[in-house]
C-alpha positions in Angstrom: 5.9 6.2 -13.2 4.6 8.0 -16.3 1.0 7.2 -15.2 1.2 9.2 -12.0 1.1 12.8 -13.3 -1.9 11.7 -15.4 -3.7 10.4 -12.4 -2.8 13.4 -10.3 -4.4 15.6 -12.9 -7.4 13.4 -13.2 -7.9 13.3 -9.4 -8.2 17.1 -9.3 -10.8 17.1 -12.1 -12.8 14.1 -10.9 -12.9 15.1 -7.2 -15.4 17.9 -8.0 -17.6 15.5 -10.0 -18.0 13.1 -7.1 -17.9 15.4 -4.2 -21.3 14.2 -3.1 -22.0 10.7 -1.9 -22.8 8.0 -4.4 -25.5 5.4 -3.8 -26.9 2.2 -5.0 -26.9 2.1 -8.8 -23.7 4.0 -9.3 -22.1 1.3 -11.5 -25.0 1.0 -13.8 -25.4 4.7 -14.1 -21.6 5.2 -14.7 -21.3 2.6 -17.4 -24.3 3.8 -19.3 -22.1 6.5 -20.7 -19.0 4.3 -21.4 -18.5 1.2 -23.5 -17.0 -1.3 -21.2 -15.9 -3.4 -24.1 -14.0 -0.6 -25.9 -10.3 -1.4 -25.2 -9.0 0.2 -28.3 -7.5 3.2 -26.5 -5.7 2.1 -23.2 -5.1 5.7 -22.0 -8.7 6.6 -22.5 -9.8 3.5 -20.7 -7.5 4.3 -17.8 -9.0 7.7 -17.5 -12.5 6.3 -17.5 -11.7 3.6 -14.9 -9.9 6.1 -12.7 -13.1 8.1 -12.6 -15.0 5.0 -11.6 -12.4 4.1 -8.9 -12.8 7.6 -7.4 -16.5 7.1 -7.1 -16.0 3.8 -5.4 -13.5 5.2 -2.9 -16.2 7.6 -1.5 -18.5 4.7 -0.4 -18.8 2.5 2.6 -17.2 -1.0 2.3 -20.5 -2.7 1.9 -21.5 -0.4 -0.9 -18.1 -0.8 -2.6 -18.5 -4.6 -2.6 -22.0 -4.3 -4.0 -20.9 -1.9 -6.8 -17.8 -3.9 -7.6 -20.0 -7.0 -8.0 -22.2 -5.1 -10.4 -19.2 -4.0 -12.4 -17.7 -7.5 -12.8 -21.1 -8.9 -13.7 -22.0 -6.4 -16.4 -23.7 -8.3 -19.2 -21.0 -7.4 -21.7 -18.0 -8.3 -19.5 -15.7 -11.0 -20.8 -12.5 -12.5 -19.4 -10.6 -10.1 -21.7 -12.3 -7.0 -20.4 -12.1 -8.2 -16.8 -8.4 -8.8 -17.0 -7.8 -5.6 -18.9 -9.5 -3.5 -16.1 -7.9 -5.6 -13.4 -4.5 -4.5 -14.7 -5.5 -0.9 -14.3 -7.0 -1.5 -10.8 -3.6 -3.0 -9.9 -1.7 -0.1 -11.3 -3.7 2.6 -9.5 -4.5 0.8 -6.2 -1.6 -1.6 -5.6 1.5 -0.2 -7.2 3.8 0.9 -4.4 4.6 4.1 -6.3 1.0 5.1 -6.9 -0.2 8.1 -4.9 -3.7 6.6 -4.8 -2.6 3.2 -3.5 -5.5 1.7 -1.6 -5.0 -2.0 -0.5 -8.5 -2.1 1.1 -10.3 -1.2 -2.1 -8.0 -3.4 -4.2 -8.7 -6.4 -1.8 -12.5 -6.0 -2.3 -12.0 -6.0 -6.1 -9.8 -9.1 -5.9 -12.3 -10.9 -3.7 -15.0 -10.4 -6.3 -12.8 -11.3 -9.1 -11.8 -14.5 -7.3 -15.5 -15.5 -7.2 -16.2 -14.6 -10.8 -17.2 -17.5 -12.9 -16.0 -16.0 -16.2 -12.4 -16.3 -15.2 -10.6 -19.6 -15.2 -8.6 -21.0 -12.3 -5.4 -20.2 -14.2 -6.5 -16.6 -14.7 -7.1 -16.4 -10.9 -3.6 -17.4 -9.9 -2.3 -13.9 -9.7 -5.5 -12.7 -8.0 -5.1 -15.3 -5.2 -1.4 -14.4 -4.9 -2.1 -10.7 -4.4 -4.8 -11.6 -1.8 -2.2 -13.6 0.1 0.2 -10.6 0.0 -2.5 -8.2 1.3 -3.3 -10.5 4.2 0.2 -10.2 5.5 0.6 -7.8 8.4 -2.7 -6.0 7.7 -3.5 -2.7 9.5 -5.0 -3.5 12.9 -3.4 -7.0 13.1 -0.4 -8.0 15.1 2.8 -7.9 13.1 4.7 -11.0 12.3 7.8 -11.5 14.3 11.3 -11.9 12.8 14.9 -12.0 13.9 17.6 -9.5 13.3 21.2 -9.0 14.3 21.8 -5.8 16.3 25.3 -5.0 17.5 26.3 -8.7 17.0 23.3 -10.0 19.0 20.3 -11.8 17.7 17.1 -9.9 18.6 13.5 -10.2 17.4 11.1 -7.5 16.6 9.0 -8.1 19.8 12.1 -7.5 22.0 12.1 -3.8 20.9 10.0 -1.9 23.5 8.5 1.5 23.0 5.0 3.1 22.7 5.6 3.2 18.9 8.0 1.3 16.7 8.8 2.5 13.2 10.2 -0.4 11.2 12.0 0.6 8.0 13.0 -2.2 5.6 15.9 -0.8 3.7 19.1 -1.4 1.8 22.0 1.0 2.3 23.2 0.6 -1.3 19.9 1.8 -2.7 19.8 5.5 -3.7 16.1 6.0 -2.7 16.9 4.4 0.7 19.8 6.8 1.3 17.5 9.7 0.4 15.1 8.3 2.9 17.8 8.3 5.6 18.4 12.0 4.9 14.7 12.8 5.1 14.3 10.8 8.2 17.2 12.6 9.9 15.7 16.0 9.0 12.2 15.2 10.1 11.5 17.1 13.3 8.3 15.2 14.1 10.1 11.9 14.0 13.2 13.2 15.8 11.1 14.9 18.6 9.0 11.7 19.1 12.1 9.6 19.2 13.9 12.0 21.6 10.8 11.9 23.9 11.1 8.1 24.2 7.7 7.5 22.5 9.2 6.1 19.3 12.0 3.7 18.4 13.1 3.5 14.8 14.3 0.0 13.7 16.2 0.1 10.4 16.2 -3.5 9.0 19.1 -3.5 6.4 19.9 -6.2 3.9 22.9 -4.6 2.3 26.4 -5.8 2.3 28.0 -2.3 2.3 26.1 -0.1 4.7 26.0 3.6 4.0 27.7 6.2 6.1 24.5 8.2 6.2 23.1 6.7 9.4 21.4 8.3 12.3 22.8 7.4 15.7 19.3 7.7 17.2 18.1 4.7 15.1 18.5 1.0 15.8 20.4 -0.6 13.0 19.6 -4.3 12.4 20.9 -6.9 9.9 18.1 -8.8 8.1 19.2 -12.3 9.0 15.8 -13.8 8.3 15.9 -12.7 4.7 12.6 -10.8 5.3 13.2 -8.3 2.5 14.2 -10.6 -0.3 11.9 -13.5 0.4 8.6 -11.6 0.8 7.5 -14.5 2.9 6.9 -12.7 6.2 6.4 -9.1 4.9 5.7 -7.9 1.5 8.3 -5.2 0.5 7.7 -4.4 -3.2 9.9 -1.3 -3.1 12.5 0.0 -0.7 12.3 1.6 1.7 9.2 0.0 3.1 7.9 1.6 6.2 5.6 0.2 8.9 4.4 1.9 12.0 3.4 -0.3 15.0 2.1 0.4 18.5 3.7 -1.0 21.7 2.0 -4.4 21.2 3.3 -4.5 17.6 -0.1 -4.0 16.1 0.2 -2.5 12.6 -1.0 1.1 12.4 0.5 2.0 9.0 1.6 -0.4 6.4 4.2 0.2 3.6 3.6 4.0 3.6 5.7 7.0 2.7 7.4 8.9 5.6 4.9 11.7 5.1 2.1 9.4 6.3 4.0 8.7 9.5 4.5 12.4 10.2 0.8 13.1 9.6 -0.2 10.3 11.9 1.8 11.7 14.8 0.7 15.2 14.2 -3.0 14.1 14.2 -2.5 11.9 17.2 -0.8 14.6 19.2 1.8 12.0 20.2 4.5 14.6 20.6 
């Protein structure tokens, strides 16, 4: 978590530098001013790569892929430098606690790394694993079904009917999850959307001792398919893990903070 304040400060400084669009040649131009092989100061390297990441984030996907390829194929790249920078990419773009998490950009980076001839098959094991994780329940795809126990009855996700479904994977013995219950209960946007019948909140709990901090307006379900602990059906790196789905169970938001759900409903005018 120590890296986050640093990246927040960098974001403010870097945003002004890259406020205009970046075109073909961005990577070559950027790394002319930085030594890609200088790994002596990790914090300094993180700052440099964060600037590079911000520039990438302003591009179209096709331009991102092209520039990422130019980055991984710089003439002075080695397996050591590639893996060093991949660790930073992961920290900024894939860590569940990073405010700049961006699975889409991270996926493009991983795809290029997977094809890179410098890295061995062994070095690509983690890369392929992360790609498998990202593929699960992607935004725009139909969510994987799973079973729960609700009021003693076994019900699956697809049996829950509403224009929107908010699925919260949680553990009632986890302090951050309990805090999430309180925030959810106080959230007027969520409450009003639930009261209007447009949203149902499904709390999928894997704890043995459920908390007393529970909202009566939410559907409480026991995780009988071991969805949370297995990470086989859904990837839940940190709890709570929140997904928003439409009436067909198509994923709208994946593993996001509650604020993102609130913003979605305000922007959609779903109230």
